Backbone as CSV, one residue per row, in Angstrom:
resi,resn,N_x,N_y,N_z,CA_x,CA_y,CA_z,C_x,C_y,C_z
1,MET,70.601,154.995,97.744,71.915,154.640,97.217,72.988,155.009,98.231
2,SER,73.931,154.110,98.479,74.975,154.362,99.461,75.923,155.458,98.993
3,THR,76.435,156.250,99.938,77.427,157.276,99.621,78.823,156.797,99.958
4,LYS,78.971,155.540,100.292,80.292,155.004,100.616,81.202,155.078,99.392
5,LEU,82.498,155.238,99.624,83.445,155.388,98.527,83.674,154.093,97.768
6,TYR,83.613,152.947,98.503,83.926,151.661,97.893,82.801,150.667,98.149
7,ASP,82.526,149.869,97.142,81.564,148.790,97.325,82.217,147.576,97.968
8,VAL,83.409,147.218,97.496,84.097,146.027,97.985,85.560,146.339,98.253
9,ALA,86.038,145.902,99.417,87.467,145.927,99.721,87.975,144.491,99.701
10,ILE,88.958,144.222,98.858,89.602,142.914,98.841,90.741,142.957,99.851
11,LEU,90.669,142.100,100.855,91.611,142.173,101.969,92.829,141.299,101.731
12,THR,93.986,141.909,101.888,95.249,141.196,101.858,96.015,141.568,103.133
13,GLU,97.313,141.330,103.158,98.132,141.731,104.297,99.262,142.620,103.798
14,SER,100.005,143.206,104.725,100.985,144.237,104.361,102.034,143.733,103.380
15,ARG,102.439,142.474,103.487,103.480,141.945,102.595,103.041,141.934,101.136
16,TYR,101.715,141.878,100.911,101.206,141.687,99.555,100.400,142.868,99.037
17,GLU,100.300,143.937,99.823,99.498,145.073,99.356,100.167,145.760,98.166
18,SER,101.420,146.115,98.295,102.189,146.718,97.200,103.581,146.098,97.200
19,PRO,103.675,144.827,96.881,104.948,144.125,97.050,105.974,144.487,95.975
20,THR,107.240,144.480,96.397,108.339,144.603,95.447,108.912,143.227,95.109
21,ASP,108.527,142.231,95.870,108.946,140.853,95.648,108.397,140.368,94.304
22,GLN,109.280,139.894,93.453,108.876,139.437,92.124,108.792,137.909,92.033
23,SER,108.772,137.214,93.180,108.740,135.759,93.179,107.430,135.241,92.588
24,GLU,107.463,134.013,92.105,106.263,133.404,91.534,105.143,133.335,92.570
25,TYR,105.500,133.059,93.827,104.524,132.965,94.908,103.729,134.268,95.029
26,VAL,104.445,135.385,95.067,103.780,136.684,95.209,103.023,137.043,93.931
27,GLN,103.585,136.732,92.796,102.900,137.036,91.539,101.592,136.258,91.416
28,ASN,101.567,135.030,91.927,100.319,134.259,91.933,99.252,134.947,92.771
29,ILE,99.657,135.489,93.918,98.726,136.224,94.780,98.144,137.418,94.033
30,LEU,99.012,138.189,93.393,98.556,139.375,92.672,97.656,138.991,91.503
31,THR,98.002,137.898,90.821,97.181,137.443,89.696,95.778,137.075,90.155
32,GLU,95.697,136.309,91.234,94.388,135.814,91.673,93.538,136.926,92.269
33,ASP,94.143,137.800,93.069,93.383,138.945,93.571,92.939,139.829,92.410
34,GLY,93.788,139.926,91.382,93.432,140.714,90.209,92.244,140.132,89.458
35,LEU,92.177,138.806,89.377,91.031,138.160,88.729,89.733,138.483,89.474
36,VAL,89.790,138.436,90.801,88.596,138.740,91.600,88.206,140.209,91.441
37,LYS,89.189,141.085,91.489,88.917,142.519,91.354,88.272,142.822,90.000
38,ALA,88.839,142.276,88.936,88.285,142.518,87.600,86.875,141.952,87.469
39,ALA,86.644,140.786,88.068,85.309,140.172,87.995,84.281,141.014,88.733
40,LEU,84.656,141.572,89.871,83.744,142.447,90.619,83.466,143.732,89.837
41,GLU,84.500,144.266,89.209,84.338,145.516,88.459,83.466,145.329,87.231
42,LYS,83.356,144.105,86.729,82.437,143.839,85.611,80.990,144.103,86.018
43,HIS,80.725,144.048,87.310,79.378,144.347,87.819,79.212,145.831,88.146
44,GLY,80.217,146.624,87.788,80.132,148.046,88.069,80.446,148.411,89.503
45,LEU,81.046,147.480,90.244,81.355,147.725,91.654,82.676,148.470,91.791
46,ARG,82.725,149.350,92.773,83.942,150.107,93.065,84.774,149.289,94.050
47,VAL,85.979,148.934,93.653,86.773,147.954,94.402,88.116,148.548,94.793
48,ILE,88.517,148.288,96.028,89.846,148.641,96.508,90.476,147.381,97.090
49,ARG,91.762,147.257,96.961,92.498,146.134,97.553,93.491,146.709,98.547
50,LEU,93.485,146.212,99.797,94.343,146.798,100.807,94.632,145.835,101.949
51,ASP,95.654,146.180,102.712,96.032,145.459,103.921,94.919,145.603,104.957
52,TRP,94.433,144.461,105.470,93.334,144.501,106.445,93.698,145.312,107.681
53,ALA,94.991,145.335,108.042,95.409,145.989,109.291,95.920,147.408,109.074
54,ARG,95.681,147.975,107.908,96.163,149.336,107.670,95.579,150.280,108.724
55,PRO,96.415,150.916,109.534,95.915,151.659,110.701,95.155,152.926,110.362
56,ASP,95.398,153.503,109.186,94.803,154.797,108.882,93.559,154.701,108.011
57,PHE,93.068,153.486,107.775,91.948,153.345,106.851,90.612,153.494,107.568
58,ASP,89.698,154.201,106.929,88.360,154.446,107.478,87.402,153.389,106.926
59,TRP,87.044,152.420,107.759,86.212,151.312,107.298,84.754,151.698,107.077
60,SER,84.366,152.882,107.509,83.006,153.330,107.233,82.831,153.696,105.761
61,THR,83.940,153.725,105.003,83.859,154.058,103.578,83.654,152.820,102.700
62,VAL,83.546,151.640,103.308,83.447,150.386,102.554,82.151,149.667,102.898
63,ARG,81.431,149.211,101.895,80.190,148.464,102.140,80.477,147.017,102.513
64,VAL,81.374,146.360,101.770,81.632,144.933,101.966,83.136,144.677,101.912
65,ALA,83.639,143.876,102.853,85.047,143.496,102.862,85.159,141.997,102.576
66,LEU,85.975,141.671,101.583,86.139,140.284,101.144,87.502,139.765,101.584
67,PHE,87.508,138.785,102.480,88.772,138.204,102.946,89.418,137.388,101.831
68,ARG,90.679,137.713,101.531,91.419,136.920,100.577,92.780,136.510,101.169
69,THR,93.801,137.285,101.000,95.139,136.822,101.399,95.601,137.452,102.707
70,VAL,94.793,137.313,103.742,95.139,137.834,105.069,95.898,136.744,105.839
71,TRP,97.038,136.349,105.291,97.715,135.157,105.759,98.633,135.397,106.951
72,ASP,98.439,136.524,107.621,99.186,136.788,108.853,98.289,136.811,110.084
73,TYR,96.972,136.615,109.906,96.062,136.829,111.038,96.323,135.877,112.193
74,PHE,96.736,134.630,111.900,96.948,133.670,112.980,98.249,133.932,113.725
75,HIS,99.118,134.799,113.178,100.306,135.233,113.909,99.992,136.460,114.768
76,ARG,98.841,137.089,114.492,98.443,138.322,115.192,97.005,138.163,115.665
77,PHE,96.728,137.057,116.296,95.352,136.660,116.553,94.620,137.661,117.440
78,ASP,95.259,138.142,118.493,94.606,139.126,119.369,94.290,140.408,118.601
79,THR,95.243,140.867,117.815,95.029,142.067,117.004,93.898,141.854,116.013
80,PHE,93.869,140.683,115.403,92.841,140.364,114.414,91.448,140.367,115.045
81,GLN,91.320,139.781,116.228,90.014,139.743,116.896,89.529,141.144,117.242
82,LYS,90.437,141.994,117.717,90.055,143.374,118.032,89.645,144.114,116.764
83,TRP,90.358,143.864,115.670,90.029,144.497,114.398,88.643,144.058,113.929
84,LEU,88.347,142.773,114.049,87.034,142.277,113.643,85.918,143.000,114.390
85,LYS,86.065,143.119,115.689,85.026,143.754,116.496,84.794,145.200,116.068
86,ARG,85.863,145.859,115.655,85.731,147.252,115.238,85.131,147.371,113.841
87,VAL,85.607,146.555,112.907,85.210,146.704,111.510,83.756,146.313,111.282
88,VAL,83.263,145.312,111.992,81.880,144.866,111.761,80.860,145.945,112.119
89,GLN,81.272,146.972,112.835,80.356,148.072,113.136,80.106,148.958,111.917
90,HIS,80.977,148.837,110.898,80.881,149.719,109.731,80.693,148.986,108.418
91,THR,81.170,147.735,108.336,81.314,147.050,107.054,80.816,145.613,107.144
92,GLN,80.106,145.150,106.126,79.741,143.736,106.059,80.959,142.911,105.660
93,LEU,81.072,141.729,106.238,82.220,140.868,105.974,81.811,139.647,105.164
94,ILE,82.705,139.230,104.259,82.537,138.013,103.484,83.777,137.149,103.710
95,ASN,83.566,135.972,104.324,82.316,135.425,104.812,81.871,136.153,106.085
96,PRO,80.617,135.963,106.517,80.103,136.730,107.647,80.803,136.396,108.959
97,PRO,80.735,137.316,109.939,81.479,137.168,111.191,81.217,135.873,111.935
98,GLU,79.965,135.399,111.953,79.685,134.183,112.713,80.440,132.980,112.156
99,LEU,80.627,132.954,110.839,81.411,131.877,110.233,82.898,132.068,110.503
100,ILE,83.360,133.307,110.459,84.780,133.579,110.699,85.174,133.167,112.110
101,TYR,84.381,133.577,113.102,84.698,133.223,114.490,84.678,131.708,114.686
102,TRP,83.734,131.039,114.029,83.632,129.583,114.164,84.788,128.878,113.470
103,ASN,85.141,129.355,112.290,86.116,128.657,111.467,87.563,128.952,111.851
104,MET,87.810,130.029,112.577,89.188,130.360,112.914,89.786,129.408,113.961
105,ASP,88.940,128.652,114.640,89.404,127.707,115.659,89.038,126.296,115.211
106,LYS,90.034,125.414,115.163,89.812,124.075,114.608,88.915,123.182,115.465
107,HIS,88.417,123.705,116.562,87.379,122.973,117.285,86.133,122.791,116.414
108,TYR,86.042,123.552,115.307,84.909,123.358,114.397,84.866,121.928,113.865
109,LEU,86.006,121.241,113.841,86.011,119.845,113.389,85.116,118.991,114.274
110,GLY,85.135,119.276,115.571,84.259,118.547,116.484,82.800,118.810,116.185
111,ASP,82.463,120.062,115.843,81.082,120.390,115.487,80.654,119.657,114.221
112,LEU,81.540,119.627,113.227,81.201,118.926,111.988,80.969,117.441,112.242
113,MET,81.799,116.847,113.085,81.626,115.425,113.394,80.289,115.176,114.070
114,GLN,79.883,116.095,114.960,78.585,115.953,115.621,77.443,116.087,114.628
115,ARG,77.680,116.772,113.508,76.657,116.952,112.474,76.723,115.860,111.411
116,GLY,77.513,114.838,111.663,77.539,113.689,110.772,78.544,113.743,109.652
117,VAL,79.493,114.683,109.714,80.534,114.783,108.692,81.758,114.001,109.163
118,HIS,82.237,113.100,108.338,83.418,112.316,108.708,84.665,113.191,108.567
119,CYS,85.380,113.363,109.662,86.583,114.189,109.694,87.754,113.364,110.213
120,THR,88.944,113.896,110.050,90.107,113.271,110.659,89.885,113.195,112.171
121,PRO,90.024,112.013,112.793,89.823,111.912,114.244,90.724,112.908,114.977
122,THR,90.179,113.571,115.984,90.896,114.665,116.628,90.705,114.631,118.140
123,ILE,91.821,114.732,118.859,91.801,114.902,120.314,92.051,116.377,120.596
124,PHE,91.146,117.023,121.312,91.277,118.441,121.635,91.928,118.587,123.010
125,ILE,93.058,119.283,123.058,93.804,119.470,124.307,93.615,120.912,124.753
126,PRO,92.966,121.137,125.892,92.646,122.514,126.294,93.883,123.285,126.743
127,ILE,93.822,124.590,126.556,94.880,125.472,127.016,95.109,125.260,128.513
128,GLY,96.367,125.205,128.915,96.697,125.039,130.322,96.792,123.600,130.779
129,SER,96.545,122.647,129.886,96.664,121.240,130.264,98.086,120.946,130.730
130,THR,98.213,120.111,131.745,99.534,119.762,132.272,99.947,118.338,131.903
131,GLU,99.133,117.660,131.119,99.438,116.286,130.747,100.510,116.260,129.665
132,GLY,101.446,115.338,129.773,102.540,115.246,128.822,102.163,114.467,127.575
133,LEU,103.024,114.550,126.579,102.753,113.898,125.303,102.684,112.381,125.431
134,ALA,103.610,111.789,126.142,103.605,110.324,126.291,102.322,109.859,126.969
135,SER,101.890,110.585,127.997,100.671,110.236,128.718,99.446,110.374,127.832
136,LEU,99.393,111.449,127.021,98.260,111.664,126.118,98.169,110.545,125.086
137,HIS,99.290,110.163,124.544,99.284,109.090,123.548,98.854,107.760,124.161
138,GLN,99.317,107.506,125.368,98.941,106.253,126.039,97.450,106.249,126.362
139,LYS,96.939,107.364,126.877,95.536,107.437,127.276,94.606,107.239,126.082
140,HIS,94.983,107.760,124.921,94.112,107.690,123.744,94.530,106.580,122.783
141,ASN,95.426,105.728,123.237,95.869,104.569,122.446,96.404,105.006,121.084
142,LEU,97.272,105.987,121.110,97.868,106.533,119.894,99.368,106.281,119.892
143,LYS,99.925,106.139,118.704,101.375,105.996,118.579,101.950,107.112,117.707
144,GLU,101.611,107.088,116.421,102.113,108.129,115.534,100.997,109.133,115.265
145,THR,101.307,110.417,115.463,100.275,111.457,115.424,100.802,112.716,114.751
146,VAL,99.878,113.655,114.566,100.223,115.022,114.182,99.722,115.945,115.281
147,LEU,100.602,116.822,115.741,100.270,117.824,116.754,100.208,119.178,116.075
148,LYS,99.153,119.962,116.359,99.022,121.290,115.758,98.190,122.186,116.669
149,PRO,98.321,123.507,116.533,97.495,124.425,117.322,96.052,124.443,116.831
150,ALA,95.132,124.820,117.722,93.727,124.958,117.339,93.518,126.167,116.437
151,VAL,94.343,127.189,116.591,94.299,128.364,115.727,95.628,128.432,114.991
152,SER,95.577,128.201,113.695,96.828,128.145,112.951,96.556,128.191,111.468
153,GLY,97.634,128.202,110.714,97.581,128.134,109.269,98.981,127.921,108.747
154,ALA,99.082,127.483,107.482,100.377,127.254,106.842,101.260,126.309,107.657
155,ALA,100.624,125.349,108.330,101.326,124.318,109.112,102.168,124.911,110.239
156,ARG,101.726,126.034,110.800,102.438,126.615,111.941,102.430,125.635,113.110
157,HIS,103.601,125.390,113.693,103.758,124.484,114.841,103.013,123.163,114.614
158,THR,103.251,122.579,113.460,102.664,121.277,113.128,103.783,120.243,113.112
159,TYR,103.633,119.200,113.927,104.713,118.241,114.115,104.193,116.810,114.002
160,ARG,105.013,115.962,113.408,104.720,114.536,113.335,105.416,113.854,114.510
161,LEU,104.613,113.204,115.344,105.134,112.598,116.565,105.075,111.082,116.496
162,ASN,106.008,110.460,117.195,106.014,109.004,117.369,106.721,108.695,118.680
163,PRO,106.658,107.455,119.163,107.246,107.143,120.474,108.711,107.528,120.613
164,ASN,109.423,107.651,119.496,110.840,107.988,119.570,111.112,109.479,119.751
165,ASN,110.087,110.317,119.528,110.359,111.755,119.653,109.404,112.497,120.582
166,TYR,108.574,111.777,121.347,107.717,112.462,122.316,108.558,113.351,123.234
167,ALA,109.614,112.784,123.797,110.441,113.524,124.759,111.094,114.735,124.101
168,GLN,111.493,114.585,122.854,112.151,115.667,122.122,111.224,116.881,121.958
169,HIS,109.909,116.631,121.840,108.942,117.710,121.632,108.256,118.165,122.917
170,GLU,108.558,117.544,124.030,107.808,117.811,125.262,107.939,119.256,125.734
171,THR,109.148,119.793,125.753,109.333,121.164,126.232,108.566,122.153,125.368
172,LEU,108.683,121.992,124.053,107.952,122.877,123.150,106.451,122.729,123.344
173,PHE,105.975,121.500,123.504,104.543,121.279,123.698,104.060,121.993,124.949
174,GLN,104.801,121.911,126.046,104.390,122.567,127.287,104.379,124.088,127.137
175,GLU,105.310,124.622,126.346,105.307,126.061,126.094,104.075,126.470,125.281
176,LEU,103.732,125.652,124.287,102.581,125.978,123.455,101.273,125.844,124.214
177,ILE,101.091,124.742,124.921,99.810,124.470,125.572,99.540,125.443,126.715
178,ALA,100.572,126.081,127.216,100.377,127.091,128.263,99.671,128.327,127.722
179,ASN,99.731,128.511,126.391,99.201,129.734,125.800,98.096,129.523,124.771
180,GLU,97.937,128.292,124.265,96.915,128.046,123.250,96.496,126.586,123.256
181,ALA,95.246,126.341,122.855,94.747,124.973,122.758,95.436,124.273,121.598
182,MET,95.568,122.956,121.713,96.247,122.166,120.689,95.371,120.981,120.273
183,LEU,95.704,120.410,119.120,95.019,119.223,118.613,96.030,118.103,118.427
184,LEU,95.563,116.885,118.656,96.365,115.698,118.419,95.550,114.777,117.525
185,GLN,96.108,114.416,116.366,95.378,113.600,115.392,96.206,112.382,115.003
186,PRO,95.591,111.206,114.894,96.331,110.045,114.400,96.919,110.351,113.026
187,PHE,98.160,109.979,112.814,98.781,110.243,111.525,98.073,109.448,110.430
188,GLN,97.741,110.136,109.337,97.016,109.511,108.234,98.012,109.184,107.113
189,TYR,98.311,107.917,106.947,99.409,107.490,106.082,99.129,107.705,104.603
190,ASN,97.866,107.754,104.205,97.558,107.976,102.795,98.013,109.350,102.306
191,VAL,98.212,110.283,103.235,98.701,111.605,102.845,100.064,111.484,102.163
192,LEU,100.869,110.530,102.590,102.205,110.378,102.032,102.169,109.871,100.595
193,THR,101.180,109.065,100.265,101.125,108.455,98.930,100.104,109.115,98.007
194,GLU,98.985,109.573,98.570,97.902,110.128,97.752,97.764,111.644,97.867
195,GLY,98.400,112.229,98.879,98.283,113.664,99.067,96.928,114.066,99.629
196,GLU,96.599,115.335,99.441,95.355,115.919,99.947,94.625,116.572,98.785
197,ILE,93.329,116.344,98.716,92.498,116.922,97.664,91.797,118.165,98.209
198,THR,91.841,119.222,97.440,91.199,120.468,97.827,90.128,120.815,96.805
199,LEU,88.898,120.940,97.280,87.776,121.324,96.412,87.310,122.719,96.791
200,ILE,87.156,123.578,95.782,86.690,124.941,95.998,85.203,124.984,95.670
201,LEU,84.427,125.581,96.584,82.979,125.673,96.408,82.551,127.137,96.489
202,ILE,81.778,127.554,95.509,81.212,128.900,95.478,79.696,128.773,95.598
203,ASP,79.114,129.490,96.574,77.674,129.372,96.848,77.267,127.916,97.083
204,GLY,78.154,127.169,97.718,77.852,125.791,98.094,78.066,124.765,97.015
205,LYS,78.472,125.202,95.815,78.628,124.285,94.686,80.088,124.217,94.229
206,TYR,80.492,123.017,93.856,81.857,122.775,93.399,82.170,123.560,92.125
207,THR,83.359,124.165,92.082,83.825,124.842,90.869,85.088,124.194,90.301
208,HIS,86.076,123.913,91.145,87.306,123.308,90.657,88.057,122.695,91.829
209,ALA,89.132,121.985,91.515,89.874,121.284,92.563,91.353,121.219,92.211
210,ILE,92.156,121.037,93.244,93.588,120.796,93.060,93.995,119.661,93.996
211,LYS,95.145,119.080,93.717,95.703,118.073,94.615,97.052,118.571,95.109
212,LYS,97.270,118.438,96.422,98.530,118.841,97.034,99.278,117.599,97.505
213,THR,100.553,117.540,97.191,101.381,116.419,97.637,102.641,116.957,98.292
214,ALA,103.076,116.266,99.330,104.273,116.676,100.064,105.535,116.282,99.300
215,LYS,106.602,117.014,99.558,107.879,116.626,98.968,108.388,115.369,99.665
216,ALA,109.309,114.684,99.020,109.860,113.449,99.581,110.456,113.717,100.960
217,GLY,110.098,112.862,101.910,110.636,112.988,103.260,109.848,113.897,104.177
218,ASP,108.780,114.526,103.673,107.965,115.413,104.500,106.519,114.928,104.436
219,PHE,105.683,115.417,105.342,104.259,115.077,105.344,103.391,116.295,105.132
220,ARG,103.993,117.501,105.185,103.233,118.747,105.044,103.079,119.054,103.561
221,VAL,101.834,119.182,103.126,101.567,119.351,101.695,101.642,120.808,101.251
222,GLN,101.746,121.750,102.193,101.756,123.163,101.830,102.993,123.492,100.997
223,ASP,102.823,124.397,100.017,103.966,124.774,99.193,105.009,125.531,99.993
224,ASP,104.621,126.058,101.185,105.597,126.688,102.067,106.708,125.712,102.444
225,PHE,106.399,124.423,102.411,107.353,123.398,102.814,107.773,122.504,101.642
226,GLY,107.651,123.045,100.446,108.103,122.304,99.274,107.072,121.404,98.655
227,GLY,105.828,121.464,99.118,104.771,120.664,98.519,104.445,121.132,97.113
228,THR,103.822,120.274,96.339,103.455,120.617,94.964,101.932,120.648,94.817
229,VAL,101.494,121.460,93.872,100.073,121.651,93.593,99.838,121.413,92.110
230,ARG,98.777,120.694,91.797,98.415,120.521,90.391,96.893,120.433,90.287
231,PRO,96.335,120.836,89.149,94.878,120.718,88.954,94.449,119.262,89.084
232,TYR,93.231,119.087,89.561,92.737,117.736,89.843,91.270,117.649,89.445
233,THR,90.881,116.513,88.864,89.479,116.268,88.536,88.903,115.303,89.561
234,PRO,88.055,115.795,90.474,87.531,114.928,91.533,86.457,113.977,91.026
235,THR,86.243,112.917,91.764,85.153,111.992,91.461,83.842,112.585,91.962
236,LYS,82.738,112.022,91.513,81.428,112.448,91.999,81.339,112.215,93.508
237,GLU,81.894,111.117,93.984,81.876,110.846,95.421,82.569,111.960,96.189
238,GLU,83.704,112.416,95.694,84.449,113.474,96.380,83.700,114.797,96.346
239,ILE,83.083,115.114,95.192,82.299,116.356,95.103,81.103,116.304,96.047
240,ASP,80.365,115.210,96.032,79.194,115.072,96.902,79.596,115.163,98.370
241,PHE,80.720,114.544,98.711,81.194,114.566,100.101,81.514,115.995,100.529
242,ALA,82.219,116.746,99.677,82.591,118.118,100.016,81.362,119.011,100.123
243,GLU,80.434,118.879,99.174,79.224,119.716,99.215,78.374,119.396,100.435
244,HIS,78.297,118.120,100.805,77.546,117.737,102.003,78.187,118.325,103.252
245,ALA,79.516,118.268,103.334,80.201,118.828,104.501,79.916,120.315,104.632
246,LEU,79.988,121.032,103.527,79.769,122.476,103.588,78.323,122.813,103.910
247,ALA,77.408,121.961,103.477,75.984,122.212,103.732,75.647,122.187,105.219
248,GLN,76.553,121.663,106.050,76.312,121.623,107.490,76.645,122.942,108.168
249,CYS,77.154,123.895,107.406,77.500,125.205,107.952,76.306,126.142,107.852
250,SER,76.146,126.970,108.863,75.044,127.927,108.861,75.543,129.267,109.404
251,PRO,75.405,130.330,108.580,74.844,130.346,107.230,75.802,129.693,106.235
252,LEU,75.312,129.407,105.049,76.151,128.818,104.020,77.137,129.877,103.524
253,PRO,78.433,129.582,103.526,79.408,130.589,103.076,79.324,130.820,101.580
254,ILE,79.679,132.024,101.151,79.645,132.317,99.725,80.838,131.690,99.018
255,TYR,81.916,131.468,99.764,83.043,130.715,99.220,83.638,129.874,100.331
256,ALA,84.233,128.755,99.953,84.871,127.882,100.938,85.806,126.921,100.229
257,ARG,86.710,126.376,101.011,87.616,125.348,100.517,87.491,124.149,101.431
258,VAL,87.241,122.985,100.852,87.114,121.757,101.622,88.310,120.865,101.288
259,ASP,89.168,120.641,102.271,90.328,119.765,102.096,89.956,118.377,102.596
260,ILE,90.155,117.373,101.744,89.787,116.013,102.121,90.936,115.048,101.828
261,ILE,90.958,113.974,102.598,91.949,112.914,102.431,91.240,111.570,102.495
262,ARG,91.965,110.526,102.183,91.560,109.170,102.505,92.209,108.828,103.837
263,ASP,91.397,108.523,104.837,91.962,108.252,106.154,92.544,106.839,106.211
264,ASN,92.955,106.428,107.400,93.607,105.126,107.537,92.671,103.959,107.265
265,ALA,91.369,104.215,107.213,90.392,103.192,106.828,89.975,103.353,105.372
266,ASP,90.707,104.188,104.621,90.422,104.475,103.213,89.056,105.115,102.999
267,GLN,88.584,105.850,104.020,87.328,106.592,103.912,87.628,108.070,103.686
268,LEU,86.782,108.745,102.894,86.934,110.189,102.732,86.733,110.880,104.079
269,ALA,87.608,111.834,104.364,87.526,112.555,105.631,87.908,114.013,105.402
270,VAL,87.209,114.923,106.052,87.578,116.335,106.017,88.806,116.531,106.894
271,SER,89.856,117.096,106.314,91.021,117.451,107.124,90.962,118.920,107.546
272,GLU,90.458,119.768,106.674,90.248,121.185,107.001,89.055,121.687,106.201
273,LEU,88.353,122.657,106.763,87.303,123.376,106.056,87.611,124.853,106.254
274,GLU,87.987,125.534,105.174,88.515,126.887,105.314,87.585,127.918,104.698
275,MET,87.176,128.894,105.539,86.218,129.897,105.093,86.647,131.314,105.434
276,ILE,87.883,131.484,105.917,88.350,132.831,106.254,89.227,133.375,105.132
277,GLU,90.345,132.736,104.874,91.299,133.278,103.905,91.959,132.164,103.094
278,PRO,91.179,131.204,102.613,91.814,130.086,101.917,92.381,130.490,100.562
279,GLU,93.517,129.887,100.216,93.977,130.011,98.841,92.981,129.252,97.978
280,LEU,92.543,129.876,96.879,91.477,129.292,96.054,91.917,128.956,94.632
281,TRP,93.186,129.226,94.289,93.747,128.794,93.004,92.897,129.231,91.810
282,PHE,92.474,130.486,91.833,91.706,131.012,90.705,92.524,131.014,89.411
283,ARG,93.853,130.981,89.509,94.667,130.976,88.293,94.437,129.711,87.465
284,TYR,93.962,128.651,88.123,93.643,127.419,87.410,92.207,127.408,86.889
285,CYS,91.395,128.332,87.394,89.980,128.345,87.006,89.442,129.774,87.131
286,PRO,89.816,130.672,86.211,89.370,132.065,86.297,87.854,132.228,86.358
287,GLU,87.116,131.281,85.747,85.656,131.401,85.793,85.118,131.269,87.213
288,ALA,85.868,130.631,88.116,85.432,130.543,89.514,85.520,131.910,90.194
289,ALA,86.508,132.722,89.801,86.585,134.093,90.319,85.369,134.887,89.872
290,GLN,84.937,134.658,88.632,83.737,135.331,88.152,82.500,134.837,88.891
291,ALA,82.451,133.529,89.191,81.316,132.989,89.944,81.248,133.615,91.338
292,LEU,82.417,133.828,91.948,82.447,134.480,93.257,81.921,135.909,93.151
293,ALA,82.392,136.628,92.154,81.926,138.008,91.967,80.429,138.046,91.685
294,ASP,79.950,137.113,90.874,78.517,137.054,90.581,77.711,136.828,91.855
295,GLY,78.209,135.918,92.708,77.513,135.632,93.960,77.485,136.830,94.886
296,ILE,78.601,137.558,94.940,78.665,138.752,95.788,77.724,139.833,95.258
297,ALA,77.741,140.034,93.929,76.864,141.050,93.345,75.399,140.747,93.617
298,LYS,75.051,139.479,93.530,73.660,139.086,93.739,73.256,139.242,95.207
299,LYS,74.102,138.739,96.110,73.722,138.710,97.523,73.799,140.071,98.192
300,TYR,74.815,140.851,97.845,75.050,142.109,98.570,74.659,143.359,97.802
301,PHE,74.474,143.223,96.469,74.210,144.424,95.668,73.037,144.254,94.722
302,GLY,72.258,143.198,94.906,71.071,143.029,94.095,71.337,142.945,92.608
303,GLU,72.369,142.141,92.212,72.694,141.945,90.805,73.087,143.249,90.131
304,LYS,73.820,144.079,90.860,74.242,145.356,90.270,75.041,145.112,89.004
305,GLY,74.808,145.898,87.991,75.527,145.782,86.731,74.849,144.812,85.802
């Protein structure tokens, strides 16, 4: 029997560890982390919730760390990578490190495409490239696109480009590409009318879904930019597509979020596959939080409780 103080640490970030902010956004975070914590405790597990970057915490006291609302890691990427290397010496991570390292960089889209998963077409621009935006669009026969970093979240440095604004974004693009790899994707017009469908999968199986739509005049569906979220009932085709996409990952993650759209050919396409710290909307489906806890108890604690 382990002598560790905690069985599971639910990881958040400093803004949400003990927030005084009473906004609905923060309250949703606390509600959903609370659902997961309570579900884990039903198995008799000792659970702590804390900021992943807390400098004084002894990670040798924790058996398993569960990534949840660590929504600052892509702003502190170097710090996060160093933290990962240190923590894995003491604590098991959910999802496991090999998936985290793979999923934190959007080059994983290229791997999924090679494995037969239809994804949003993507041009990968390596760090240090000196080619300009107009030249890149001409070379790849593109006109209207979305530009984003390979390591990002919450639509950080995500821009909609067209021939009228290439020059306007050129200086910023050169500053970004000097320090990080970038992606260029053909703009998918169905996002404006149909939004983006998000399916949550626990142990590889669908549990629930939501639909995200952008506010009028914008293309970013994240609520950070005024997008709206509502529960959604997916079709069998959408569920099968999401489960097939996730099945191409090895090892299979215990939880994941598959974001899909209808591309410009009206085909289902993966826009993102998130396995590090995705919002999972447990407030719309509390039983999915219990399914996650059940999966963790079974895999890491032998059905404890």
